[in-house]
C-alpha positions in Angstrom: -13.9 -54.4 35.4 -11.9 -56.4 33.2 -8.0 -57.1 33.6 -6.7 -54.8 30.8 -9.1 -52.5 32.3 -7.5 -52.3 35.5 -4.4 -52.1 34.0 -5.7 -48.6 32.3 -6.9 -47.2 35.3 -4.3 -47.8 37.7 -1.7 -46.1 35.1 -4.1 -43.0 34.6 -5.1 -42.2 38.0 -2.0 -41.1 39.3 -1.2 -38.5 36.4 -5.0 -37.2 36.8 -4.9 -36.6 40.4 -1.5 -35.0 40.1 -2.4 -32.8 37.1 -3.4 -30.2 39.8 -0.6 -29.7 41.5 0.5 -26.2 41.8 3.9 -26.2 40.3 3.5 -28.3 37.3 -0.5 -26.9 36.5 -1.0 -30.1 34.1 -4.2 -29.0 33.9 -3.7 -25.6 32.0 -2.0 -27.6 29.0 -4.9 -29.8 28.7 -5.8 -27.3 25.8 -2.8 -28.1 23.7 -2.7 -31.9 24.6 -6.1 -33.2 23.6 -5.9 -32.1 20.0 -2.6 -34.0 20.2 -4.1 -36.5 21.6 -6.6 -36.9 19.2 -4.7 -36.7 16.1 -1.9 -39.1 17.3 -4.8 -41.5 18.5 -6.7 -41.8 15.8 -3.6 -42.3 13.3 -2.2 -45.3 16.1 -5.8 -46.8 16.4 -5.9 -47.1 12.4 -2.4 -48.9 12.3 -3.5 -51.1 15.7 -6.6 -52.1 13.8 -5.0 -53.4 10.5 -2.1 -55.4 12.0 -5.1 -56.9 14.5 -7.3 -57.9 11.3 -3.6 -59.2 9.7 -3.1 -61.1 12.7 0.1 -59.2 14.0 -1.2 -58.8 17.2 -4.3 -59.7 18.8 -6.2 -59.8 22.4 -7.6 -62.3 24.9 -11.0 -62.1 25.3 -10.7 -63.4 29.3 -9.5 -60.5 30.3 -11.8 -57.7 28.0 -14.7 -56.4 29.5 -16.4 -57.4 25.8 -17.0 -54.1 23.9 -15.2 -54.1 20.6 -14.8 -51.1 17.6 -14.1 -52.8 15.0 -11.2 -55.6 16.4 -10.3 -53.2 18.9 -11.6 -53.7 22.4 -12.3 -50.9 24.5 -9.3 -50.9 26.7 -7.0 -50.9 23.7 -8.7 -47.9 22.5 -8.3 -46.0 25.8 -4.6 -47.4 26.1 -4.1 -44.9 23.0 -5.2 -41.8 24.8 -4.1 -42.9 28.7 -0.6 -43.6 27.5 0.4 -40.4 25.8 -1.7 -38.3 28.4 0.9 -40.0 31.1 3.9 -39.3 28.9 3.1 -35.3 28.7 2.2 -35.2 32.0 6.0 -36.6 33.1 7.5 -34.1 30.5 5.7 -31.1 32.4 6.8 -32.5 35.6 10.5 -33.0 34.6 10.4 -29.2 32.9 8.7 -27.9 36.4 11.0 -29.4 39.0 14.3 -29.9 37.1 14.9 -26.5 35.6 19.0 -26.7 35.6 18.5 -29.9 33.5 20.9 -30.8 30.7 19.9 -32.8 28.1 22.3 -32.1 24.7 24.8 -35.0 25.7 21.8 -37.4 26.5 19.9 -36.6 23.3 22.9 -36.9 21.2 23.8 -40.1 22.2 20.1 -41.3 22.4 19.6 -39.8 18.5 22.5 -42.2 16.8 21.2 -45.2 19.4 17.8 -45.3 18.3 18.7 -44.1 14.7 21.4 -47.1 14.0 19.3 -49.6 15.8 16.0 -48.7 13.8 18.2 -48.7 10.3 20.0 -52.1 11.4 16.1 -53.6 12.3 15.2 -52.5 8.6 18.0 -53.9 6.9 18.4 -56.9 8.7 14.7 -57.9 9.6 12.8 -56.0 7.4 14.4 -54.2 4.0 16.1 -57.5 2.8 12.7 -59.7 3.2 10.4 -57.2 1.5 10.3 -59.1 -2.0 10.7 -62.4 -0.9 7.8 -62.7 2.2 4.2 -63.4 2.0 1.7 -61.7 3.8 1.8 -64.4 6.5 5.7 -64.1 7.2 6.6 -60.8 6.9 7.5 -58.8 9.5 5.5 -56.2 9.4 5.8 -54.9 13.0 9.7 -54.8 13.2 9.4 -53.1 9.4 6.7 -50.4 10.6 8.5 -49.5 13.9 11.7 -49.2 12.6 11.3 -47.0 9.3 8.8 -44.5 11.3 11.3 -44.4 14.4 14.1 -43.7 12.1 12.1 -41.1 10.2 10.8 -39.2 12.9 14.5 -38.8 14.7 15.8 -37.5 11.6 13.2 -34.8 11.4 13.0 -34.2 15.1 16.4 -34.3 16.4 17.4 -30.5 15.9 13.9 -29.2 17.5 14.8 -27.5 21.1 12.2 -29.5 22.3 14.0 -33.1 21.7 16.4 -33.1 24.6 13.2 -32.8 27.0 11.3 -35.7 25.5 14.5 -37.9 25.1 15.0 -37.7 28.9 11.1 -38.0 29.5 11.3 -41.1 27.0 13.8 -42.7 29.1 11.7 -41.9 32.2 8.8 -43.7 30.8 10.5 -46.8 30.4 10.0 -47.6 34.1 6.1 -47.8 33.5 6.8 -48.9 30.1 8.0 -52.0 31.0 5.7 -52.5 34.1 2.7 -52.3 31.9 3.6 -53.8 28.7 4.9 -56.6 30.8 1.5 -57.6 32.4 0.1 -56.6 29.4 2.2 -59.5 27.4 1.7 -62.4 29.9 4.3 -61.4 32.8 1.8 -62.2 35.9 -1.2 -63.4 34.0 -1.8 -67.0 32.6 -2.2 -66.4 29.1 -0.7 -62.7 27.7 -3.6 -59.8 27.5 -2.1 -58.8 24.2 -0.4 -61.5 22.2 1.9 -61.4 19.1 2.5 -63.4 16.3 6.0 -64.7 16.4 5.6 -64.5 12.3 5.7 -61.0 12.5 8.3 -60.1 14.9 11.6 -60.9 15.2 11.9 -62.7 18.1 13.7 -60.8 21.0 11.8 -60.5 24.1 12.6 -58.1 27.2 11.1 -60.4 29.5 7.6 -61.1 28.2 7.7 -58.0 26.2 8.7 -57.8 22.1 11.8 -56.0 21.2 9.5 -53.7 18.6 7.7 -52.5 21.4 10.5 -49.9 22.6 10.6 -48.5 19.0 6.8 -48.4 18.3 6.3 -46.6 22.2 9.0 -44.1 20.6 6.7 -43.8 17.3 3.8 -43.1 19.5 4.9 -40.8 21.7 7.1 -38.8 19.2 4.5 -37.3 17.0 2.7 -36.4 20.2 5.4 -34.1 21.8 5.4 -32.6 18.4 2.1 -31.3 18.2 1.8 -30.7 21.5 4.8 -28.4 21.3 3.6 -26.4 18.1 -0.1 -26.0 19.8 2.0 -24.9 23.2 4.1 -22.4 20.8 1.4 -21.1 18.9 -0.7 -20.0 21.8 2.9 -18.3 23.3 
């Protein structure tokens, strides 16, 4: 198995096995999760394919099994289904084991933090360069991650489930830094997933581009939104 494949498998096996925990019973929510995964996964795979084609990021072949869908390796396709699966698992664990949780204050602080930081990223590293950049030098990753984070926050901030989403997102930062750190080269000679310095602002958290925080947020928020829509319709 490839190095990227091992990262995906090790990330997935725990939540999968614990899906049958009696208190969480995650498996009962799969019928709401799978259509959400499909919709969000396809949208982000299209985004991923476009950015791979124009060289915003890419993959080191020696860490891959060698099966591709377009320009995306099999492992990258699986990533966009495993990570959302794990996130909803964590969300339901928090709801099941912490019924008295209070999220209003932390979600209020978080929405201002993510909203303002997204706006600042757009203004200083994206918007001002729009008419003065070429395809090769424009910060496409910074701009897209910031714009989507800002729009999604404005739309979702008053939803009843947003507080639980924020809490789950913050908890998920622990595996996020581990998994993304490995993928971006923290323990390998070359990064499994590399980023073009021309398309990012250059801030890194260890080996992880700063924009990845917003990209992860952009991936998980629509997922949680759809999951709650499907679940509420059933109820």
